[in-house]
C-alpha positions in Angstrom: -49.5 -18.3 43.9 -48.8 -16.1 40.9 -48.8 -12.4 41.6 -50.9 -10.8 38.8 -49.1 -7.5 39.1 -45.6 -9.1 38.8 -46.8 -11.2 35.9 -48.0 -8.1 34.1 -44.8 -6.3 34.6 -42.8 -9.4 33.3 -45.0 -9.5 30.2 -44.4 -5.8 29.5 -40.6 -6.3 30.0 -40.6 -9.3 27.7 -42.5 -7.5 25.0 -40.1 -4.6 25.3 -37.1 -6.9 24.9 -38.6 -8.6 21.9 -39.3 -5.2 20.3 -35.7 -4.0 21.0 -34.1 -7.2 19.7 -35.4 -6.6 16.1 -33.1 -3.5 16.0 -30.0 -5.0 17.6 -28.7 -7.1 14.8 -28.7 -4.2 12.3 -27.1 -1.9 14.8 -24.5 -4.5 16.0 -23.5 -5.4 12.4 -22.5 -1.9 11.5 -18.7 -1.5 11.3 -16.7 1.6 11.8 -15.2 2.9 8.5 -11.7 4.3 8.2 -11.0 6.6 5.3 -8.3 5.4 3.0 -6.6 7.2 0.2 -4.5 5.5 -2.4 -2.5 6.4 -5.5 -2.3 4.1 -8.5 1.0 2.2 -8.0 0.8 -1.4 -9.1 1.0 -4.0 -7.7 0.7 -2.2 -4.4 -2.4 -0.1 -5.2 -4.6 -0.7 -8.2 -7.8 1.0 -9.0 -9.6 -2.3 -9.6 -12.3 -3.7 -7.3 -11.6 -7.3 -8.3 -7.8 -7.0 -7.7 -7.1 -3.8 -5.8 -3.5 -4.3 -5.1 -1.5 -6.2 -2.5 -1.2 -3.3 0.0 -5.0 -2.6 -0.2 -5.8 -6.2 0.3 -3.6 -6.4 3.3 -5.3 -3.3 4.8 -8.8 -4.6 4.0 -8.0 -7.9 5.8 -6.5 -6.1 8.8 -9.6 -3.9 9.0 -11.9 -6.9 8.8 -10.0 -8.5 11.7 -10.7 -5.4 13.8 -14.4 -5.5 12.7 -13.8 -2.3 10.8 -14.2 -1.4 7.1 -12.5 1.0 4.8 -13.8 3.8 2.6 -11.3 3.8 -0.3 -10.6 6.7 -2.6 -7.9 7.0 -5.3 -6.2 10.3 -5.7 -3.1 11.6 -7.5 0.0 10.7 -5.5 0.9 14.1 -4.1 -2.7 14.9 -3.2 -3.0 11.6 -1.5 0.1 12.4 0.7 -1.3 15.8 1.6 -4.7 14.3 2.5 -3.1 11.8 4.8 -1.0 14.4 6.5 -3.8 16.9 7.0 -6.8 14.6 7.9 -6.8 13.0 11.4 -8.8 9.9 10.3 -7.1 8.8 7.1 -4.8 5.9 6.2 -2.6 5.2 3.1 -2.0 1.6 2.3 1.6 1.8 1.0 4.4 4.3 1.2 8.2 4.1 1.0 10.0 5.7 4.0 12.7 8.4 3.5 14.2 11.1 5.7 12.0 13.9 4.2 8.8 12.0 5.1 9.9 10.7 8.5 8.1 13.2 10.7 5.1 13.8 8.4 3.5 10.4 9.0 2.8 7.7 11.5 4.6 4.6 10.1 2.1 2.1 11.4 3.6 -1.1 10.1 5.8 -2.5 7.4 3.7 -4.7 5.1 6.2 -5.9 2.5 9.9 -5.4 1.5 10.4 -4.3 -2.1 13.6 -5.2 -4.0 15.0 -2.6 -6.4 17.0 -3.7 -9.5 18.2 -2.2 -12.7 15.9 -3.2 -15.6 17.2 -3.4 -19.1 16.5 -4.9 -22.5 19.9 -6.2 -23.7 21.8 -7.6 -20.8 21.4 -7.6 -17.0 23.0 -4.8 -15.0 24.4 -6.5 -11.9 26.5 -3.8 -10.3 26.7 -0.1 -9.6 30.0 0.0 -11.5 28.3 -1.4 -14.5 25.4 1.0 -14.2 27.8 4.0 -13.8 29.2 3.3 -17.3 25.7 3.4 -19.0 24.7 6.4 -21.1 21.5 7.0 -19.1 19.4 5.5 -16.3 15.8 6.3 -15.7 14.4 6.9 -12.2 11.3 8.4 -10.7 11.8 11.7 -9.0 12.3 11.3 -5.2 12.1 7.5 -5.3 14.4 5.2 -3.4 16.4 4.6 -6.6 16.7 8.3 -7.2 18.0 8.8 -3.6 20.5 5.9 -4.0 22.0 7.2 -7.3 22.0 10.8 -6.0 23.9 9.8 -2.9 26.5 8.0 -5.0 26.8 11.0 -7.3 25.8 9.3 -10.5 25.8 11.8 -13.4 23.9 9.7 -15.9 20.4 9.9 -14.2 17.3 11.0 -16.0 14.3 11.8 -13.7 10.6 11.6 -14.6 7.4 11.7 -12.6 5.9 8.3 -13.4 7.0 4.6 -13.9 5.0 4.4 -17.1 7.1 7.2 -18.6 10.4 5.4 -17.8 9.0 2.1 -19.2 8.2 3.9 -22.5 11.6 5.5 -22.6 13.3 2.2 -22.0 11.2 0.5 -24.7 12.0 3.2 -27.2 15.7 3.1 -26.4 15.9 6.6 -24.9 17.4 5.3 -21.7 19.7 2.3 -21.2 18.3 1.1 -17.9 15.6 1.8 -15.4 16.1 1.5 -11.6 12.9 0.5 -9.7 11.4 -2.3 -7.6 11.0 -5.3 -9.8 7.3 -6.0 -9.0 6.3 -2.5 -9.9 8.4 -2.5 -13.1 6.9 -5.8 -14.2 3.3 -4.6 -13.6 3.8 -1.4 -15.5 5.6 -3.3 -18.4 2.8 -5.8 -18.7 0.1 -3.1 -18.5 1.7 -1.3 -21.4 1.9 -4.5 -23.3 5.4 -4.1 -24.6 6.7 -7.2 -26.6 10.3 -7.1 -25.6 11.4 -9.0 -22.4 12.3 -6.9 -19.4 15.7 -8.1 -18.0 16.2 -7.7 -14.2 19.7 -7.5 -12.7 20.9 -8.2 -9.2 19.2 -6.6 -6.2 20.5 -3.1 -5.6 18.4 -2.1 -2.7 15.7 -3.4 -0.4 13.1 -1.1 1.1 10.1 -1.7 3.3 6.7 -0.5 2.3 4.5 0.9 5.1 0.9 1.4 6.0 0.9 5.0 7.1 -1.4 7.6 8.7 -1.1 11.3 9.6 0.3 12.6 12.9 -3.2 13.1 14.3 -4.5 9.6 13.5 -5.6 7.9 16.8 -2.6 6.2 18.4 -4.7 3.4 19.9 -6.3 2.5 16.5 -2.8 2.6 14.9 -1.6 0.1 17.5 -4.6 -2.1 16.7 -3.8 -2.1 13.0 -0.1 -2.8 13.8 -1.1 -5.8 15.9 -3.5 -7.2 13.3 -0.8 -7.0 10.6 1.7 -8.7 12.9 -0.7 -11.5 13.3 -1.3 -11.7 9.6 2.4 -12.0 9.0 2.7 -14.8 11.6 -0.2 -16.9 10.3 0.8 -16.7 6.6 -2.0 -14.4 5.5 0.2 -11.7 4.1 2.3 -14.2 2.2 -0.9 -15.7 0.6 -1.9 -12.2 -0.5 1.5 -11.5 -1.9 1.5 -14.8 -3.9 -1.5 -13.6 -5.8 0.5 -10.7 -7.3 3.8 -12.5 -8.1 
């Protein structure tokens, strides 16, 4: 025999569950957003929603695997660095590691290894000895190339603040060579639409590029991103992303 009271209670509970269910999908589908700051540095970080840069795409994919999203903002490079250092919830998709930066960031995961070469217009520069005999070599201030040539006490180095400046100087004949990672040099050269062919010499250095956060970024979340990127490297996802920028 059906108990009318119990049946009434069951109907009320069922109606309550149906009412609540209409709100669950919207609530459950919301993803946590991580703040991300980037600086224009092709092909790693590009202010273009259709092709945002290989480092940003790697980070976007890693975030999606963690059921998270990113809120991306482009800033001037130095301001982006300071923002990451000072804000406890902020990531930067790509940064080269050096001793001066070592304690200022959490180096969450290497995402790619960049290869630095001398770029020229007349003949390839394949050795440091050959480079030392040049009239002038362009580097970006505080870059890996700058650190290398400074450590070796090169006296023919000209420093500027941006890759585009060095590309223009090389095209105009104001410097004899330019030391930079080849992918970045090629991107800048193509963007400036110079007609002469850029000649790349032998590899002079290899340097990993890291996803970084500030010292106060949650360690557990940093570990989740590290694990996601490790899985992406293992299953070929990172290589597929890189191939789109070669």
